[in-house]
GURO-699809 format. One record per residue (C-alpha): x, y, z; residue number from 1. Coordinates in steps of 0.1 Angstrom, whole numbers, plus 5000, padded with zeros to 4 digits. Last residue first. Layout:
BEGIN
      u      v      w   guvex
      X      Y      Z     NUM
...
END
This chain:
BEGIN
      u      v      w   guvex
   9572   1841   1649     654
   9572   1868   1622     653
   9600   1854   1601     652
   9584   1820   1599     651
   9552   1838   1590     650
   9568   1854   1559     649
   9586   1823   1548     648
   9556   1801   1551     647
   9533   1825   1533     646
   9560   1828   1505     645
   9560   1791   1502     644
   9523   1789   1498     643
   9522   1817   1474     642
   9548   1801   1452     641
   9529   1769   1452     640
   9498   1785   1437     639
   9466   1797   1455     638
   9439   1784   1478     637
   9435   1809   1506     636
   9447   1807   1542     635
   9445   1769   1544     634
   9460   1768   1509     633
   9492   1784   1523     632
   9494   1798   1558     631
   9471   1803   1588     630
   9486   1819   1619     629
   9480   1815   1656     628
   9491   1832   1687     627
   9464   1817   1708     626
   9433   1836   1719     625
   9408   1807   1720     624
   9388   1819   1690     623
   9418   1816   1668     622
   9420   1779   1677     621
   9385   1772   1663     620
   9390   1793   1632     619
   9423   1777   1624     618
   9410   1742   1629     617
   9380   1749   1606     616
   9401   1766   1579     615
   9402   1740   1551     614
   9404   1765   1523     613
   9384   1755   1492     612
   9398   1738   1462     611
   9418   1750   1432     610
   9398   1732   1406     609
   9400   1702   1383     608
   9367   1684   1383     607
   9369   1650   1366     606
   9337   1637   1350     605
   9336   1599   1344     604
   9318   1575   1320     603
   9307   1600   1293     602
   9289   1585   1263     601
   9275   1618   1251     600
   9289   1653   1252     599
   9258   1674   1247     598
   9262   1709   1231     597
   9242   1741   1237     596
   9246   1774   1219     595
   9251   1802   1244     594
   9269   1823   1219     593
   9299   1835   1239     592
   9305   1808   1265     591
   9292   1780   1242     590
   9270   1758   1263     589
   9276   1724   1278     588
   9256   1694   1289     587
   9277   1665   1301     586
   9265   1630   1294     585
   9263   1595   1309     584
   9245   1600   1342     583
   9240   1637   1337     582
   9261   1667   1344     581
   9248   1702   1339     580
   9255   1736   1324     579
   9293   1733   1318     578
   9307   1763   1299     577
   9328   1758   1268     576
   9348   1787   1254     575
   9376   1762   1248     574
   9372   1725   1239     573
   9405   1706   1242     572
   9406   1670   1229     571
   9431   1643   1239     570
   9444   1620   1212     569
   9478   1613   1229     568
   9495   1639   1208     567
   9469   1665   1218     566
   9477   1660   1255     565
   9514   1661   1253     564
   9514   1690   1228     563
   9492   1711   1250     562
   9514   1705   1280     561
   9544   1714   1258     560
   9528   1746   1245     559
   9519   1757   1280     558
   9553   1754   1297     557
   9571   1782   1279     556
   9540   1805   1277     555
   9536   1806   1314     554
   9504   1791   1327     553
   9475   1814   1337     552
   9455   1808   1305     551
   9459   1770   1310     550
   9431   1759   1286     549
   9422   1783   1259     548
   9397   1812   1253     547
   9382   1805   1287     546
   9351   1785   1296     545
   9372   1753   1297     544
   9365   1717   1286     543
   9390   1689   1285     542
   9380   1659   1265     541
   9398   1626   1273     540
   9396   1591   1258     539
   9417   1571   1283     538
   9448   1553   1272     537
   9468   1557   1304     536
   9487   1586   1291     535
   9454   1602   1282     534
   9445   1600   1319     533
   9477   1617   1332     532
   9476   1642   1303     531
   9440   1652   1313     530
   9452   1654   1350     529
   9479   1678   1340     528
   9458   1699   1317     527
   9433   1705   1344     526
   9458   1710   1372     525
   9481   1734   1352     524
   9469   1769   1357     523
   9434   1779   1346     522
   9411   1765   1374     521
   9377   1750   1371     520
   9389   1731   1340     519
   9363   1703   1336     518
   9379   1670   1325     517
   9355   1648   1306     516
   9364   1611   1305     515
   9356   1582   1283     514
   9373   1550   1294     513
   9360   1549   1330     512
   9377   1566   1359     511
   9391   1554   1392     510
   9393   1575   1424     509
   9419   1571   1452     508
   9447   1567   1427     507
   9465   1598   1439     506
   9461   1615   1405     505
   9424   1607   1404     504
   9418   1618   1440     503
   9436   1651   1434     502
   9413   1659   1404     501
   9380   1654   1422     500
   9354   1629   1409     499
   9320   1630   1393     498
   9306   1596   1383     497
   9289   1592   1417     496
   9268   1623   1411     495
   9272   1654   1432     494
   9280   1677   1403     493
   9247   1668   1388     492
   9233   1704   1386     491
   9261   1730   1386     490
   9278   1747   1415     489
   9311   1729   1408     488
   9328   1709   1435     487
   9352   1724   1460     486
   9375   1697   1472     485
   9395   1705   1504     484
   9424   1729   1511     483
   9457   1729   1529     482
   9463   1719   1565     481
   9489   1747   1571     480
   9479   1759   1606     479
   9507   1776   1624     478
   9505   1775   1662     477
   9524   1796   1687     476
   9536   1792   1723     475
   9527   1755   1723     474
   9504   1740   1749     473
   9508   1703   1740     472
   9474   1695   1756     471
   9456   1725   1742     470
   9468   1716   1707     469
   9457   1680   1712     468
   9422   1692   1722     467
   9420   1714   1691     466
   9426   1683   1670     465
   9457   1673   1651     464
   9457   1644   1627     463
   9490   1624   1629     462
   9502   1601   1602     461
   9536   1617   1604     460
   9551   1635   1634     459
   9582   1656   1626     458
   9604   1672   1652     457
   9625   1698   1634     456
   9662   1693   1641     455
   9675   1716   1614     454
   9690   1688   1592     453
   9661   1665   1597     452
   9635   1691   1587     451
   9658   1703   1559     450
   9661   1668   1544     449
   9624   1664   1543     448
   9622   1699   1529     447
   9644   1692   1499     446
   9629   1659   1490     445
   9594   1672   1495     444
   9601   1700   1469     443
   9622   1678   1446     442
   9591   1657   1439     441
   9578   1685   1417     440
   9604   1674   1393     439
   9580   1646   1382     438
   9561   1670   1360     437
   9569   1650   1328     436
   9539   1627   1332     435
   9516   1640   1361     434
   9522   1621   1394     433
   9546   1649   1405     432
   9516   1672   1411     431
   9503   1648   1438     430
   9536   1648   1457     429
   9536   1686   1454     428
   9501   1687   1468     427
   9514   1678   1503     426
   9551   1673   1506     425
   9558   1652   1537     424
   9550   1615   1539     423
   9526   1591   1555     422
   9497   1616   1556     421
   9483   1635   1587     420
   9513   1658   1591     419
   9524   1673   1623     418
   9555   1696   1627     417
   9573   1704   1659     416
   9596   1734   1661     415
   9618   1747   1689     414
   9627   1782   1677     413
   9662   1793   1668     412
   9656   1815   1638     411
   9667   1787   1614     410
   9640   1765   1631     409
   9613   1792   1623     408
   9625   1794   1587     407
   9624   1757   1581     406
   9591   1752   1600     405
   9573   1779   1580     404
   9587   1765   1548     403
   9574   1730   1557     402
   9540   1743   1566     401
   9536   1762   1534     400
   9550   1734   1512     399
   9528   1707   1527     398
   9534   1691   1561     397
   9504   1704   1580     396
   9500   1716   1616     395
   9531   1736   1627     394
   9536   1738   1665     393
   9562   1763   1677     392
   9578   1764   1712     391
   9594   1798   1713     390
   9628   1814   1715     389
   9626   1851   1722     388
   9650   1874   1703     387
   9646   1853   1672     386
   9676   1849   1650     385
   9674   1869   1617     384
   9670   1852   1583     383
   9691   1872   1559     382
   9691   1902   1535     381
   9655   1906   1527     380
   9651   1942   1514     379
   9679   1944   1488     378
   9679   1906   1483     377
   9643   1907   1471     376
   9649   1892   1437     375
   9652   1858   1452     374
   9643   1858   1489     373
   9611   1839   1483     372
   9631   1808   1471     371
   9610   1779   1459     370
   9588   1797   1435     369
   9616   1820   1425     368
   9617   1858   1418     367
   9615   1879   1387     366
   9601   1914   1385     365
   9570   1916   1363     364
   9569   1922   1326     363
   9544   1893   1321     362
   9571   1872   1303     361
   9595   1882   1330     360
   9572   1868   1357     359
   9570   1834   1340     358
   9607   1835   1332     357
   9614   1835   1370     356
   9583   1832   1391     355
   9563   1803   1375     354
   9591   1788   1354     353
   9584   1753   1369     352
   9620   1743   1361     351
   9624   1724   1393     350
   9654   1744   1405     349
   9673   1725   1432     348
   9675   1737   1468     347
   9710   1725   1477     346
   9712   1711   1513     345
   9717   1675   1500     344
   9749   1687   1482     343
   9767   1698   1514     342
   9801   1687   1502     341
   9817   1720   1509     340
   9822   1728   1473     339
   9786   1719   1465     338
   9772   1740   1493     337
   9794   1769   1482     336
   9783   1767   1446     335
   9745   1763   1453     334
   9746   1793   1477     333
   9724   1814   1453     332
   9697   1787   1455     331
   9667   1791   1432     330
   9682   1820   1413     329
   9714   1801   1410     328
   9697   1770   1395     327
   9676   1793   1373     326
   9707   1810   1357     325
   9729   1780   1353     324
   9757   1783   1327     323
   9784   1756   1333     322
   9819   1763   1319     321
   9843   1743   1299     320
   9819   1722   1279     319
   9813   1686   1267     318
   9848   1675   1279     317
   9833   1644   1296     316
   9847   1656   1330     315
   9831   1690   1325     314
   9797   1675   1318     313
   9801   1650   1346     312
   9810   1678   1371     311
   9778   1696   1362     310
   9756   1665   1367     309
   9773   1659   1400     308
   9767   1695   1409     307
   9730   1694   1401     306
   9708   1720   1385     305
   9717   1720   1348     304
   9685   1727   1329     303
   9699   1744   1297     302
   9732   1761   1292     301
   9768   1753   1281     300
   9797   1777   1281     299
   9826   1769   1257     298
   9863   1778   1262     297
   9880   1782   1228     296
   9897   1750   1215     295
   9872   1746   1187     294
   9856   1718   1167     293
   9844   1692   1193     292
   9834   1719   1218     291
   9808   1731   1193     290
   9792   1696   1194     289
   9795   1695   1232     288
   9777   1728   1234     287
   9748   1714   1214     286
   9748   1681   1233     285
   9744   1701   1265     284
   9709   1711   1253     283
   9687   1688   1275     282
   9710   1690   1305     281
   9682   1677   1327     280
   9653   1664   1308     279
   9628   1688   1292     278
   9592   1688   1303     277
   9601   1709   1334     276
   9606   1740   1312     275
   9635   1747   1289     274
   9645   1784   1288     273
   9661   1789   1255     272
   9635   1808   1236     271
   9616   1810   1203     270
   9647   1803   1183     269
   9659   1774   1205     268
   9692   1764   1219     267
   9722   1778   1239     266
   9759   1782   1233     265
   9783   1806   1249     264
   9817   1810   1232     263
   9850   1822   1247     262
   9880   1846   1241     261
   9870   1862   1208     260
   9893   1881   1185     259
   9914   1853   1170     258
   9897   1853   1136     257
   9904   1816   1134     256
   9882   1810   1165     255
   9853   1830   1150     254
   9854   1810   1118     253
   9856   1777   1136     252
   9826   1787   1157     251
   9806   1797   1126     250
   9811   1763   1110     249
   9801   1745   1142     248
   9771   1768   1144     247
   9759   1757   1109     246
   9762   1720   1119     245
   9742   1728   1150     244
   9715   1742   1129     243
   9703   1776   1116     242
   9666   1780   1109     241
   9646   1765   1080     240
   9625   1742   1101     239
   9629   1753   1137     238
   9653   1740   1164     237
   9673   1773   1164     236
   9705   1752   1170     235
   9736   1766   1187     234
   9720   1799   1194     233
   9751   1820   1199     232
   9768   1838   1228     231
   9801   1856   1219     230
   9827   1865   1244     229
   9853   1893   1246     228
   9876   1897   1276     227
   9898   1928   1279     226
   9935   1929   1274     225
   9936   1929   1236     224
   9923   1964   1230     223
   9889   1979   1240     222
   9877   1997   1209     221
   9894   1976   1183     220
   9881   1944   1199     219
   9846   1957   1200     218
   9846   1968   1164     217
   9862   1936   1152     216
   9836   1915   1171     215
   9809   1938   1156     214
   9822   1932   1121     213
   9823   1895   1127     212
   9787   1894   1139     211
   9776   1917   1110     210
   9790   1891   1085     209
   9771   1861   1100     208
   9744   1864   1073     207
   9772   1866   1047     206
   9790   1835   1060     205
   9758   1815   1061     204
   9751   1825   1025     203
   9722   1848   1014     202
   9723   1881   1032     201
   9747   1907   1046     200
   9768   1910   1014     199
   9737   1921   0995     198
   9706   1900   0986     197
   9688   1905   1019     196
   9660   1881   1029     195
   9671   1877   1065     194
   9641   1866   1087     193
   9638   1830   1076     192
   9675   1827   1069     191
   9683   1834   1106     190
   9717   1850   1111     189
   9705   1886   1105     188
   9675   1882   1127     187
   9696   1865   1154     186
   9719   1896   1154     185
   9690   1919   1160     184
   9674   1898   1186     183
   9704   1896   1208     182
   9686   1903   1241     181
   9654   1886   1229     180
   9665   1855   1210     179
   9702   1850   1211     178
   9732   1866   1194     177
   9746   1883   1224     176
   9780   1899   1224     175
   9797   1892   1258     174
   9818   1919   1274     173
   9848   1919   1297     172
   9862   1923   1332     171
   9840   1952   1343     170
   9856   1982   1360     169
   9832   2008   1348     168
   9856   2021   1321     167
   9856   1987   1305     166
   9818   1990   1301     165
   9822   2023   1283     164
   9847   2007   1259     163
   9823   1979   1251     162
   9796   2005   1245     161
   9817   2023   1219     160
   9826   1991   1202     159
   9790   1979   1200     158
   9779   2013   1188     157
   9802   2010   1158     156
   9783   1980   1145     155
   9750   1999   1150     154
   9762   2028   1129     153
   9776   2006   1101     152
   9743   1987   1099     151
   9724   2020   1097     150
   9747   2031   1069     149
   9741   1998   1051     148
   9704   2001   1051     147
   9682   1985   1078     146
   9648   1971   1070     145
   9623   1986   1095     144
   9604   1960   1115     143
   9570   1945   1108     142
   9551   1940   1141     141
   9536   1906   1148     140
   9559   1895   1176     139
   9593   1883   1167     138
   9593   1857   1195     137
   9559   1845   1182     136
   9574   1817   1163     135
   9577   1822   1125     134
   9555   1816   1094     133
   9522   1818   1114     132
   9511   1847   1093     131
   9527   1874   1114     130
   9562   1871   1130     129
   9576   1901   1111     128
   9598   1903   1080     127
   9610   1937   1068     126
   9646   1926   1063     125
   9679   1929   1081     124
   9660   1941   1112     123
   9653   1972   1133     122
   9622   1978   1153     121
   9602   2009   1145     120
   9602   2044   1160     119
   9590   2056   1194     118
   9608   2058   1227     117
   9576   2044   1242     116
   9586   2010   1228     115
   9566   1988   1205     114
   9591   1988   1177     113
   9619   1972   1198     112
   9612   1935   1190     111
   9628   1935   1156     110
   9663   1945   1169     109
   9668   1938   1205     108
   9703   1950   1206     107
   9725   1936   1234     106
   9759   1936   1249     105
   9762   1911   1278     104
   9785   1927   1305     103
   9811   1905   1322     102
   9818   1902   1359     101
   9845   1881   1377     100
   9839   1867   1411      99
   9860   1872   1442      98
   9832   1884   1465      97
   9841   1921   1464      96
   9844   1918   1426      95
   9806   1914   1423      94
   9798   1945   1444      93
   9825   1966   1427      92
   9813   1957   1392      91
   9776   1963   1402      90
   9784   1998   1416      89
   9804   2007   1385      88
   9774   1996   1365      87
   9751   2018   1385      86
   9774   2048   1381      85
   9774   2043   1343      84
   9736   2042   1338      83
   9730   2079   1336      82
   9757   2082   1309      81
   9734   2064   1285      80
   9746   2038   1260      79
   9746   2012   1287      78
   9708   2014   1290      77
   9682   2036   1306      76
   9649   2019   1302      75
   9628   2028   1272      74
   9604   1998   1272      73
   9631   1975   1257      72
   9661   1993   1245      71
   9679   1987   1212      70
   9670   2020   1194      69
   9688   2039   1221      68
   9721   2021   1213      67
   9744   1994   1228      66
   9721   1980   1254      65
   9736   1963   1285      64
   9704   1946   1296      63
   9719   1917   1314      62
   9750   1910   1336      61
   9772   1880   1332      60
   9785   1868   1366      59
   9815   1844   1366      58
   9828   1823   1395      57
   9795   1817   1413      56
   9803   1812   1450      55
   9773   1823   1470      54
   9788   1857   1474      53
   9787   1861   1436      52
   9751   1850   1435      51
   9742   1874   1463      50
   9761   1902   1445      49
   9739   1898   1414      48
   9707   1903   1434      47
   9721   1931   1455      46
   9732   1950   1424      45
   9698   1943   1407      44
   9679   1958   1436      43
   9704   1986   1439      42
   9695   1999   1405      41
   9702   1995   1368      40
   9691   2028   1351      39
   9655   2039   1350      38
   9636   2058   1323      37
   9613   2029   1316      36
   9618   1999   1338      35
   9640   1984   1365      34
   9639   1951   1383      33
   9626   1933   1352      32
   9651   1905   1358      31
   9661   1895   1323      30
   9689   1870   1320      29
   9727   1871   1316      28
   9743   1838   1325      27
   9754   1831   1361      26
   9785   1809   1354      25
   9800   1781   1375      24
   9834   1769   1362      23
   9856   1781   1391      22
   9879   1810   1401      21
   9877   1827   1366      20
   9912   1838   1356      19
   9914   1869   1334      18
   9934   1879   1304      17
   9916   1859   1278      16
   9897   1832   1298      15
   9919   1813   1322      14
   9900   1787   1342      13
   9901   1779   1379      12
   9891   1744   1392      11
   9859   1741   1412      10
   9838   1723   1387       9
   9867   1702   1375       8
   9878   1686   1408       7
   9843   1681   1421       6
   9856   1651   1440       5
   9872   1673   1467       4
   9838   1683   1479       3
   9826   1648   1486       2
   9800   1631   1464       1
END
């Protein structure tokens, strides 16, 4: 699609008293770039500015807390004077690139009781997440039930904070009523957590009362010429929670009040970050439902990563603005590329959640599996042209080799890449074989285009030997040949009925009807191949020595992979160590008690492990004194994010 055909996506929109240059929004999201006793910093500023420079029309900043009791881990929030210079810096940096900037006002409510600032979390009622009644987003702590004076104090704090943000040069504020950042307001709205019998509990209107009071407080503090938005969970997607029909009623109430300039709508009580298992635009229908009943501009969210998709949403009047946090983390220049008609150059988010929400859930700074620069914009500004142009030979067309070739070519080197298979992509091609993990195919799609676009000379079905390297005489060699199977050190692992995970997914190894999958890694390979086989009607039991399978997976992806496998009749046996493999049985022992169990009637055993580095070529060439590097699985078997980071790093060194 040519640039001029994105007529809706790149049209301006008036919101309150401001005009947003296009319909692309970077929603507020946690970055973990600063922690206890720290205000927002230059790292966050550079990160947000990069998305504004890349063409996003509206930037909504996170972690603008309204009161000391609302902070996570005691970082310095908007209520503190120490944070004000940082917000002025952010405002100036975003405006420099023509974008508008809005601050999301937050109070974490029930989830603030574990802070070093002391005290308990705040909530409408003393209801925690224990007992299995509610998703774990509330945690297990029981919060303090607020009295009316405390409610009044918090309501007023929103107005004070909004005024403070106006003084920093921001264009507006957004009141968050979503899980996490808006945890307090969600707790009031959710009938499962609001057990009050006064005017703040009971009916939908009563449970929403604090929202309306906060809106009035904010508008009274900042006047009519400052944007006020409200972000709601459009559907909590849990039994007993609020529904889309409820949100439609609330949206009409808000519009009639005349104090709010736009609405943001997301989904899910436990979280609103859909992993790869969800289809693109999974929650657009919720925004569309709200759009049907109000004239206010509506922001949609949830797995929107393609400009054609975004244009279609706008064209169908399902939303007025497109929220895309992960898409812009993955490629900050997504808007510019789309506007200029360079859509194939866009690095599309695959919703793997490894480095963005996956890091945040571990309280680590976010980045991106496919974009090593994400979150490091303050130290990695751009790819610098090489002073001396070299002839570079990259051996291996997996993610590490491809990223090395991409960066080296951008720096002006003459790059040739050699891959022994028929296509580029390495293990990403294999990973895409798993049901609902097909988005991994975006990795080879992106890099295949980049190789052509950057003039990298690609040789497929070519196995490189030391003699060939000597003959071609490159200035530098990068070995990225990946890893090889690494079978378990248990008796019987060399039997004919024992196969390797990648061979099964590629169709190079067949299995019988009764299969045992041994999790020799704790990310997604074991669960993935078990789902792959169960989807084909095989009877599958997955055994792991850990407390549960997939202990290294993010908690957004893990439940869906569990659900896929269990719904197809798969069995997961935790705390199960494999002692030996026999012709038709697997002998196991409980990891804690040592009690043995025999799994009988086993046709095939699939070993799912991370492999062993294939470093023979690297070792041979290194001994000859060449400028040589090993990257990715060839250096050490790790995750996709590590392979791409290796490639980026070495590409910059060459």
